[in-house]
C-alpha positions in Angstrom: -1.8 13.8 18.3 0.8 14.5 20.9 4.5 14.2 20.1 4.9 11.3 22.6 1.9 9.5 21.1 3.2 10.1 17.5 6.6 8.7 18.5 5.1 5.6 20.0 3.2 4.9 16.8 6.3 5.6 14.7 8.4 3.2 16.8 5.8 0.5 16.7 5.3 0.9 13.0 9.0 0.5 12.3 9.4 -2.4 14.7 6.6 -4.4 13.2 6.8 -3.8 9.5 4.0 -1.3 9.3 1.6 -3.0 11.8 0.4 -1.1 14.8 -2.2 -1.5 17.5 -4.6 0.9 19.2 -6.8 3.2 17.1 -4.8 2.5 13.9 -5.0 -1.3 14.2 -6.1 -2.9 10.9 -6.0 0.4 9.0 -3.8 1.8 6.3 -1.0 3.8 7.8 2.2 5.2 6.5 5.0 7.4 7.9 5.3 10.7 6.2 8.6 12.6 6.6 8.5 16.3 5.6 11.1 19.0 5.8 10.1 21.8 8.2 8.9 24.9 6.5 10.7 27.1 8.9 13.3 24.9 10.6 14.5 22.9 7.6 14.7 19.8 9.7 12.9 16.5 9.0 9.7 15.7 10.8 8.0 12.3 10.7 4.3 11.8 11.2 2.0 8.8 11.0 -0.9 9.4 8.7 -3.7 7.3 7.3 -3.8 6.9 3.5 -6.1 5.8 0.7 -4.8 3.8 -2.3 -5.2 5.5 -5.7 -3.5 3.4 -8.3 0.2 4.4 -8.7 -0.1 7.0 -6.0 -1.5 7.3 -2.4 -3.8 10.0 -1.0 -3.5 11.6 2.4 -6.0 13.9 4.0 -4.9 16.8 6.2 -7.9 16.6 8.5 -6.2 17.1 11.8 -9.3 15.6 13.3 -11.3 18.7 12.2 -9.0 21.2 14.0 -9.3 24.8 12.9 -5.8 24.8 11.4 -4.0 22.6 8.9 -1.5 20.1 10.5 2.1 21.1 10.5 3.0 18.3 8.0 0.7 19.9 5.5 2.4 23.3 5.8 5.8 21.6 5.4 5.0 19.8 2.2 3.5 22.9 0.7 6.8 24.6 1.3 8.9 21.5 0.4 6.8 19.0 -1.7 9.6 16.4 -1.8 8.8 14.0 1.0 9.8 10.6 2.2 7.2 7.8 2.6 7.6 4.6 4.7 4.8 2.0 4.0 6.2 -0.8 6.3 7.8 -2.6 3.4 9.6 0.1 1.3 10.9 3.6 2.0 10.7 5.9 -1.0 10.9 9.5 -2.1 7.6 11.1 -3.3 6.3 14.3 -4.8 3.4 15.8 -2.9 0.7 17.5 -4.8 -2.1 19.4 -3.1 -5.2 18.6 -5.1 -7.7 21.4 -6.0 -11.0 22.0 -7.5 -13.2 19.2 -8.8 -10.4 16.6 -8.4 -10.1 17.4 -4.7 -13.8 17.4 -4.2 -14.3 14.1 -6.1 -11.6 12.3 -4.1 -12.7 13.7 -0.8 -16.3 12.5 -1.6 -14.9 9.1 -2.4 -13.1 9.1 1.0 -16.3 10.1 2.8 -18.2 7.3 1.0 -15.7 4.8 2.4 -15.5 6.4 5.8 -18.0 9.0 7.0 -15.6 10.1 9.7 -14.0 12.3 7.1 -17.2 14.2 6.7 -17.5 14.6 10.5 -14.0 16.2 10.5 -15.0 18.6 7.7 -18.2 19.5 9.6 -16.1 20.6 12.6 -14.0 23.2 10.8 -14.5 26.1 8.4 -11.4 25.3 6.5 -11.6 23.1 3.4 -9.7 19.9 4.4 -6.9 19.3 1.9 -6.4 16.1 -0.1 -2.8 15.5 -1.0 -1.5 13.0 -3.6 1.9 11.3 -3.0 3.5 10.0 -6.1 6.7 8.0 -6.0 9.7 9.6 -7.6 11.9 7.1 -9.5 15.2 6.9 -7.6 17.0 3.7 -8.4 16.4 0.3 -6.7 13.7 0.1 -4.1 14.8 0.6 -0.5 13.5 -1.8 2.2 12.2 0.0 5.3 14.6 -0.4 8.2 17.7 -0.9 6.0 19.3 -3.6 3.9 18.1 -7.2 4.4 18.7 -10.5 2.6 16.8 -11.0 -0.6 14.8 -13.8 1.0 13.7 -11.5 3.8 12.8 -8.9 1.3 10.7 -11.3 -0.7 8.8 -12.5 2.5 8.1 -8.9 3.5 6.7 -8.1 0.1 4.5 -11.2 0.2 3.3 -10.3 3.7 2.3 -6.9 2.5 0.1 -8.4 -0.2 -1.4 -10.8 2.4 -2.3 -7.9 4.7 -3.8 -5.8 1.9 -5.9 -8.6 0.6 -7.1 -9.4 4.1 -8.0 -5.8 4.6 -9.8 -5.6 1.2 -11.7 -8.7 2.0 -12.9 -7.2 5.3 -13.9 -4.0 3.6 -16.0 -5.9 1.0 -17.6 -8.1 3.7 -18.8 -5.1 5.6 -19.6 -2.8 2.6 -23.3 -3.3 2.5 -25.4 -3.9 -0.6 -23.0 -2.1 -3.0 -19.3 -1.4 -3.6 -18.2 2.2 -3.1 -15.8 3.9 -5.5 -12.9 3.8 -3.0 -13.3 0.1 -2.3 -13.2 -0.6 -6.1 -10.0 1.4 -6.2 -8.6 -0.5 -3.3 -9.3 -3.8 -5.1 -7.9 -2.7 -8.4 -4.8 -1.2 -6.8 -3.9 -4.5 -5.1 -4.5 -6.3 -8.4 -2.2 -3.9 -10.2 0.5 -4.4 -7.5 0.4 -8.2 -7.8 0.6 -8.0 -11.6 3.7 -5.7 -11.4 5.3 -7.9 -8.7 4.9 -11.1 -10.7 6.0 -9.4 -14.0 9.2 -8.3 -12.3 9.8 -11.9 -11.0 9.1 -13.4 -14.5 11.4 -11.0 -16.3 14.1 -10.4 -13.6 14.4 -12.7 -10.6 13.3 -16.0 -12.2 15.7 -15.8 -15.2 18.6 -14.7 -13.0 18.0 -17.6 -10.6 17.6 -20.1 -13.4 20.9 -18.9 -14.9 22.7 -19.2 -11.6 21.1 -22.5 -10.5 20.2 -24.7 -13.5 18.8 -27.3 -11.1 16.0 -24.9 -10.2 14.6 -24.9 -13.8 11.6 -27.2 -12.9 10.7 -25.1 -9.9 11.0 -21.8 -11.9 8.8 -23.3 -14.6 6.1 -24.3 -12.0 6.2 -20.9 -10.4 5.7 -19.4 -13.8 2.6 -21.6 -14.3 1.3 -20.5 -10.9 1.7 -16.9 -12.0 -0.4 -17.6 -15.1 -3.2 -19.0 -12.9 -3.1 -16.0 -10.6 -3.1 -13.7 -13.6 -6.4 -15.3 -14.7 -7.9 -14.9 -11.3 -6.8 -11.2 -11.2 -8.5 -10.7 -14.6 -11.7 -12.3 -13.3 -11.7 -10.1 -10.1 -11.0 -6.9 -12.1 -13.9 -7.8 -14.5 -16.3 -8.2 -11.6 -15.1 -5.0 -9.8 -15.4 -3.0 -13.0 -19.0 -4.0 -13.7 -21.5 -1.2 -13.1 -23.7 -3.5 -11.0 -21.0 -5.3 -9.0 -22.5 -7.3 -6.1 -20.3 -7.6 -3.0 -21.1 -11.3 -2.7 -19.7 -12.0 -6.2 -16.6 -9.8 -5.6 -16.0 -11.5 -2.2 -16.1 -14.9 -3.9 -13.5 -13.8 -6.4 -11.3 -12.3 -3.7 -11.5 -15.6 -1.8 -10.5 -17.6 -4.9 -7.6 -15.3 -5.5 -6.4 -15.3 -1.9 -6.5 -19.1 -1.7 -4.5 -19.6 -4.9 -2.1 -16.8 -4.1 -1.4 -18.1 -0.6 -0.5 -21.6 -2.0 1.8 -19.9 -4.5 3.5 -17.6 -2.0 4.1 -20.5 0.4 5.6 -22.6 -2.4 7.8 -19.7 -3.6 9.0 -19.0 -0.1 9.8 -22.6 0.6 11.7 -23.1 -2.7 13.5 -19.7 -3.1 14.1 -18.1 0.2 16.9 -20.4 1.3 18.7 -19.7 -2.0 18.0 -15.9 -1.9 19.1 -15.7 1.8 22.5 -16.9 0.8 22.9 -14.0 -1.6 23.9 -10.4 -0.9 21.6 -8.2 1.0 18.8 -6.3 -0.8 18.9 -2.5 -0.6 
């Protein structure tokens, strides 16, 4: 990609909370900032990614070019990188995967999108697969800078909405069986929702209840909603994990989860955002 095209995507990504049009519309995209191997200056590049539980995978395909992309050379020299996913900005450790792990994950990517195989066929080099794992570094940072806590909550909710919609589309077009990467995509969003709700149950909700005793009935109801969603997450995970998962059954569970989750998110936003927006900015 040209520098001008890259910058256009970067600007659009940052202006729209990770959403872009053109060839990347509806896909999973992040901004990867590496330190130049020779210059020592930061360079930001839009790259597609694959969910992989607690980490994300990026593939240094360069569209099948004969040489690795510059960002790959940079992270080999300086594996500490910065990731922007449209909601959060975080530091990550880049690990170039090798051997059977690289081969297994590249095959998983090809199963989900044969375009990766087309890129590999164009070049004699082995296309690298890189894992990006978040480095704990204090409170999460919202992409674009500090915002109110209410705005932060809505952005997090919108990220889950987008990911569930994308997973649903992938399942609906998957054919007669679920591929390994699609299963990982489903399980990753389930894990993310579980972590998000656990943090609310143990952190935000008790803090709000202590500061606003009149909110106790609302907090209690939101907690009950979390329990309902937890049951739906467990049901979805069970179907996904079955050896003979049928896409129709998984799609039905995703729809059940999405419907219940949307009701919960709207309720939580209506009740809590006005209160959170009156608080100090998030980081």
